[in-house]
C-alpha positions in Angstrom: 0.0 0.0 0.0 1.3 3.4 -0.9 1.5 6.2 1.6 -1.2 8.1 -0.3 -3.5 5.1 -0.1 -2.8 4.7 3.6 -3.5 8.3 4.3 -6.8 8.5 2.4 -8.2 5.2 3.7 -7.4 6.3 7.2 -9.1 9.6 6.7 -12.2 7.9 5.4 -12.2 5.4 8.3 -11.9 8.3 10.8 -15.0 9.9 9.3 -17.4 6.9 9.4 -19.7 8.5 12.0 -19.8 11.7 9.9 -20.8 9.6 6.9 -23.8 8.1 8.7 -24.8 11.6 10.0 -24.9 13.0 6.5 -26.8 9.9 5.3 -29.4 10.5 7.9 -29.8 14.1 6.8 -30.2 13.1 3.2 -32.6 10.3 3.8 -34.8 12.6 5.9 -34.9 15.1 3.1 -38.0 14.5 1.0 -36.8 14.3 -2.6 -39.2 12.5 -4.9 -38.4 13.0 -8.6 -41.4 15.4 -9.2 -40.8 17.4 -6.0 -38.3 19.9 -7.2 -38.2 21.8 -4.0 -37.2 18.7 -2.1 -34.7 17.4 -4.6 -33.0 20.9 -4.5 -33.1 20.7 -0.7 -31.1 17.5 -0.9 -28.7 19.3 -3.2 -28.3 22.0 -0.7 -27.4 19.5 2.0 -24.6 18.1 -0.2 -23.4 21.5 -1.3 -23.2 22.7 2.3 -21.1 19.7 3.3 -18.7 20.1 0.4 -18.3 23.9 0.6 -17.6 23.6 4.3 -14.6 21.6 3.3 -13.3 24.1 0.7 -14.7 22.3 -2.3 -16.0 24.5 -5.1 -19.6 23.8 -6.2 -21.7 25.1 -9.0 -25.5 24.7 -9.3 -26.7 24.1 -12.8 -30.3 25.4 -12.9 -33.0 23.0 -14.3 -36.5 24.5 -14.5 -38.7 21.4 -14.5 -36.8 19.0 -12.1 -34.1 19.1 -9.5 -31.0 21.3 -10.3 -27.7 19.6 -10.9 -24.9 20.2 -8.4 -21.3 20.0 -9.8 -18.4 19.8 -7.4 -14.7 20.0 -8.4 -11.5 19.0 -6.7 -8.3 20.0 -8.5 -5.7 17.4 -9.5 -2.6 17.3 -7.4 -0.4 17.2 -10.5 -1.4 18.2 -14.0 -4.6 20.2 -13.7 -5.1 19.8 -17.5 -5.8 16.1 -17.2 -9.2 14.8 -18.2 -11.4 14.6 -15.1 -12.6 11.6 -13.2 -16.3 11.8 -12.6 -18.2 10.5 -9.6 -21.9 10.4 -10.4 -25.2 10.0 -8.5 -28.8 11.1 -8.3 -30.6 12.7 -5.4 -34.2 11.9 -6.4 -36.2 8.9 -5.1 -39.3 7.1 -6.3 -41.3 7.8 -3.1 -44.3 10.0 -2.7 -44.4 13.3 -0.7 -44.1 12.8 3.0 -42.4 9.4 3.0 -39.4 10.5 5.1 -41.9 11.7 7.8 -43.7 8.3 7.7 -40.4 6.3 7.5 -37.5 8.4 8.8 -33.9 7.2 8.8 -33.4 4.3 11.3 -30.7 1.8 12.0 -31.4 -1.8 13.0 -29.0 -4.7 13.3 -26.3 -3.0 11.2 -28.6 -1.9 8.4 -29.8 1.6 7.6 -33.4 2.0 6.5 -35.4 4.8 5.0 -36.6 6.1 1.6 -33.7 6.2 -0.9 -31.2 5.0 1.7 -29.6 2.6 -0.8 -30.9 4.0 -4.1 -28.9 6.1 -3.9 -28.3 8.4 -1.0 -25.6 6.2 0.5 -23.8 6.5 -2.8 -24.0 10.3 -2.7 -22.5 10.3 0.8 -19.7 8.0 -0.3 -19.0 10.3 -3.3 -19.0 13.4 -1.2 -16.6 11.9 1.4 -14.2 10.6 -1.3 -14.1 14.1 -2.8 -13.6 15.6 0.7 -10.8 13.1 1.5 -8.9 14.0 -1.7 -9.4 17.7 -1.0 -8.2 17.4 2.6 -5.0 15.5 1.5 -3.9 17.7 -1.4 -5.9 16.6 -4.4 -6.2 13.5 -6.7 -4.0 12.3 -9.5 -6.4 14.1 -11.9 -9.2 16.6 -11.4 -12.3 15.1 -9.8 -15.8 16.1 -10.6 -18.7 15.2 -8.4 -22.0 15.3 -10.3 -25.2 15.1 -8.2 -28.4 15.2 -10.4 -32.1 15.2 -9.7 -34.3 13.2 -12.1 -32.7 9.8 -12.8 -35.7 7.8 -11.5 -37.8 9.2 -14.3 -35.2 8.8 -17.0 -33.2 11.9 -16.5 -35.3 14.0 -19.0 -33.5 17.2 -17.9 -30.2 16.0 -16.6 -29.2 13.7 -19.5 -27.6 16.6 -21.5 -25.7 17.8 -18.4 -24.4 14.3 -17.7 -23.3 13.9 -21.4 -21.5 17.2 -21.3 -19.6 16.4 -18.1 -18.7 12.9 -19.0 -18.0 13.0 -22.7 -14.3 13.6 -22.3 -13.8 12.2 -18.9 -11.0 9.9 -18.0 -13.4 7.5 -16.2 -16.9 7.6 -14.7 -17.9 5.9 -11.4 -21.7 5.8 -10.9 -22.5 5.1 -7.3 -25.7 3.3 -7.6 -26.1 0.7 -4.8 -23.7 -2.3 -4.9 -25.5 -5.6 -5.4 -26.5 -7.7 -2.4 -23.7 -10.1 -3.6 -21.2 -7.3 -3.1 -20.7 -7.0 -6.8 -20.7 -4.0 -9.0 -22.7 -3.6 -12.3 -20.7 -3.9 -15.5 -23.7 -4.1 -17.9 -27.2 -2.7 -17.9 -30.2 -2.6 -20.2 -31.2 0.6 -21.8 -34.8 1.7 -21.7 -37.3 4.2 -23.1 -40.5 5.3 -21.4 -43.2 6.2 -23.9 -46.7 7.6 -23.5 -49.3 7.0 -26.2 -52.5 9.2 -26.1 -55.4 8.1 -28.3 -58.4 10.3 -29.3 -61.6 8.6 -30.5 -65.2 9.8 -30.8 -67.8 9.6 -28.0 -71.2 8.1 -28.7 -73.9 6.4 -26.6 -73.0 2.8 -26.5 -76.6 1.6 -26.9 -78.4 4.2 -29.0 -75.6 5.4 -31.3 -72.8 2.8 -31.0 -71.8 3.0 -34.7 -71.3 6.7 -34.5 -68.5 6.3 -32.0 -64.8 5.4 -32.4 -63.4 3.7 -29.3 -60.1 4.9 -28.1 -60.0 2.0 -25.7 -60.6 -0.5 -28.5 -57.8 1.1 -30.4 -55.5 1.0 -27.4 -56.3 -2.7 -26.9 -55.1 -3.5 -30.4 -51.9 -1.5 -29.9 -51.1 -3.0 -26.6 -51.2 -6.5 -28.1 -49.0 -5.5 -31.0 -46.5 -3.7 -28.7 -46.3 -6.7 -26.4 -45.6 -8.9 -29.4 -42.3 -7.0 -29.9 -40.9 -8.7 -26.8 -37.9 -10.9 -27.7 -36.5 -12.6 -24.7 -33.6 -14.2 -26.6 -32.4 -10.7 -27.6 -33.1 -9.1 -24.3 -35.9 -6.9 -25.6 -39.0 -6.4 -23.6 -42.0 -4.2 -24.1 -44.5 -3.6 -21.2 -47.5 -1.4 -21.0 -47.6 -0.7 -17.3 -50.2 2.0 -17.0 -53.5 2.5 -18.9 -56.4 4.9 -18.5 -59.4 6.0 -20.6 -63.0 6.2 -21.1 -65.8 8.5 -20.0 -68.5 6.2 -18.7 -69.5 2.6 -18.9 -72.3 3.4 -21.4 -70.2 5.7 -23.7 -67.9 4.7 -26.5 -64.6 5.8 -25.2 -63.4 9.2 -26.6 -59.9 9.0 -25.2 -57.4 6.6 -23.7 -53.7 6.6 -22.9 -51.0 4.3 -21.7 -47.4 4.4 -20.6 -44.9 1.9 -22.2 -41.7 0.6 -20.8 -39.1 -0.8 -23.2 -35.8 -2.5 -22.4 -32.9 -3.6 -24.6 -29.3 -4.7 -24.1 -27.6 -3.3 -27.1 -27.6 0.3 -28.3 -27.8 -1.1 -31.8 -31.3 -2.4 -31.1 -32.6 1.0 -30.0 -33.6 2.5 -33.3 -35.2 -0.7 -34.6 -37.3 -0.9 -31.5 -38.4 2.8 -31.6 -39.3 2.4 -35.3 -41.5 -0.6 -34.5 -43.2 1.0 -31.5 -43.8 4.2 -33.6 -45.2 2.2 -36.4 -47.8 0.6 -34.2 -48.7 3.9 -32.7 -49.3 5.5 -36.1 -51.3 2.6 -37.5 -55.1 2.9 -37.0 -56.8 -0.3 -36.1 -60.2 1.4 -35.3 -61.4 3.8 -37.9 -61.8 7.4 -36.6 -59.1 7.3 -34.0 -55.8 9.2 -33.9 -52.7 8.6 -31.7 -49.8 10.6 -30.4 -46.6 9.0 -29.1 -44.2 10.9 -26.8 -40.9 9.8 -25.2 -41.0 10.6 -21.5 -37.5 9.5 -20.6 -34.7 7.4 -22.0 -31.7 5.4 -20.7 -28.8 4.2 -22.8 -27.6 0.7 -22.2 -24.4 0.2 -20.3 -22.2 -2.0 -22.5 -18.7 -2.8 -21.2 -15.9 -1.6 -23.5 -12.3 -2.8 -23.3 -11.3 0.4 -21.5 -14.2 -0.1 -19.0 -13.0 -3.7 -18.4 -9.5 -2.4 -17.6 -10.9 -0.1 -15.0 -13.2 -2.8 -13.6 -10.2 -5.1 -13.2 -8.4 -2.3 -11.4 -11.4 -1.7 -9.2 -11.7 -5.4 -8.2 -8.0 -5.4 -7.1 -8.6 -2.3 -5.1 -11.6 -4.0 -3.5 -9.5 -7.0 -2.6 -7.0 -4.6 -0.9 -10.0 -3.1 1.0 -11.1 -6.5 2.2 -13.8 -7.1 -0.4 -14.5 -9.7 -3.0 -16.1 -8.0 -6.0 -17.2 -9.4 -9.3 -19.3 -7.8 -12.1 -23.0 -8.4 -12.7 -25.5 -7.6 -15.4 -28.7 -5.7 -14.4 -32.0 -5.4 -16.2 -32.5 -2.1 -14.5 -31.5 1.2 -16.2 -29.3 3.9 -14.8 -27.5 7.1 -15.9 -24.2 5.1 -16.3 -25.4 4.3 -19.8 -25.0 7.9 -20.9 -21.2 8.1 -20.5 -20.8 4.5 -21.7 -22.7 5.3 -24.9 -20.2 8.2 -25.5 -17.2 5.8 -25.2 -16.2 6.9 -21.7 -14.9 4.1 -19.5 -17.7 3.5 -16.9 -18.5 1.3 -13.9 -21.9 1.3 -12.2 -23.1 0.1 -8.8 -20.0 1.1 -6.9 -22.0 2.5 -4.0 -22.5 0.8 -0.6 -24.4 -2.5 -0.7 -28.2 -2.4 -0.4 -31.3 -4.3 -1.3 -35.1 -4.1 -1.7 -34.8 -0.7 -3.4 -38.0 1.2 -4.3 -39.8 -0.6 -1.5 -40.6 0.1 2.2 -38.0 -2.6 3.0 -35.1 -0.8 1.3 -31.9 -1.0 3.4 -28.2 -0.4 3.2 -25.5 -2.4 4.9 -23.7 0.1 7.0 -20.6 -2.1 7.2 -20.0 -1.6 3.5 -20.0 2.2 3.6 -16.3 2.7 4.4 -14.8 -0.3 2.5 -16.6 0.8 -0.7 -15.3 4.3 -0.2 -11.8 2.9 0.3 -12.2 0.9 -2.9 -13.2 3.9 -4.9 -10.4 6.1 -3.5 -7.8 3.4 -4.2 -9.1 2.9 -7.7 -8.8 6.7 -8.4 -5.2 6.7 -7.1 -4.3 3.7 -9.3 -5.9 4.9 -12.6 -2.5 5.6 -14.1 -2.0 1.9 -14.2 -5.0 1.4 -16.5 -5.5 4.5 -18.7 
């Protein structure tokens, strides 16, 4: 172990209680994706922590969702080096008031609360790794901490910010929760969320049935056709998860809508899938109906490149030196890590502390993994010269 590694791992170990305190503050800050005020309040908690340690922060305004917070720590050597980006999102999937109903608690070595694993523990880890390098004179290359606010709904506003910050980065570490196995994520599906809105024509379902054009009937045809696009062998799935429509039981439905979730493994499959979904949306099965299709959010797939594989190998060795056994896993879930990966930037996901049951009332994070995962990330940053 180098002296730099010894110093930074000791610093992180000495601040374990402070990490848990910051995690409690963040979990108890209500920050559902559509609650901009709360997501920005979570950003203010992070910014206050970082600025108190002399770390420069910028707020990138976003009108419709939570602002992005960008923190920078200068490189100890060549400040012109490409940056290393530590990413994470502040928003959660939970409704307003959830932290009041289920505040941060600790039981049997596990931390509980809305978003504790996905991914407020990862935000805490990133913040403390930035603080450790700042306290000890900087990193081998400039560090950028990017804390965004709308990942859970497909990053409709943050995606351009992430792309801009990661396009020319040296490496990207996305601190989504580590798998319950202790592994990190080396591959993820991409996904697109669509909404299809159908307009038909109302008519009395008994007296004037033939005068109507059923939007619900049209939607039923489309749903069947969309679901038929699923190809499990290729890793492509299409799921209509929400539907609504109609006026009354005795009225031919004048409107209907649905939300569609699509998943795919390879970026090369994306355009083909969009073309097929759009074609079904534009085809009229019931005469007199019209449809509109909108993209609500999109994730790029995380496909492991040779450069990403090199960093992953470096990360697993750093994990071993931190007392961890880490392998790579594929996840069907989507994340912002697909954005830098699709741009060719070496990327690893799921490097945050280990957690499970995310998006549920049983979500938890293993407190014993908070410091070792921070050690692993810091060691990897120090050793990047060996890989790229």
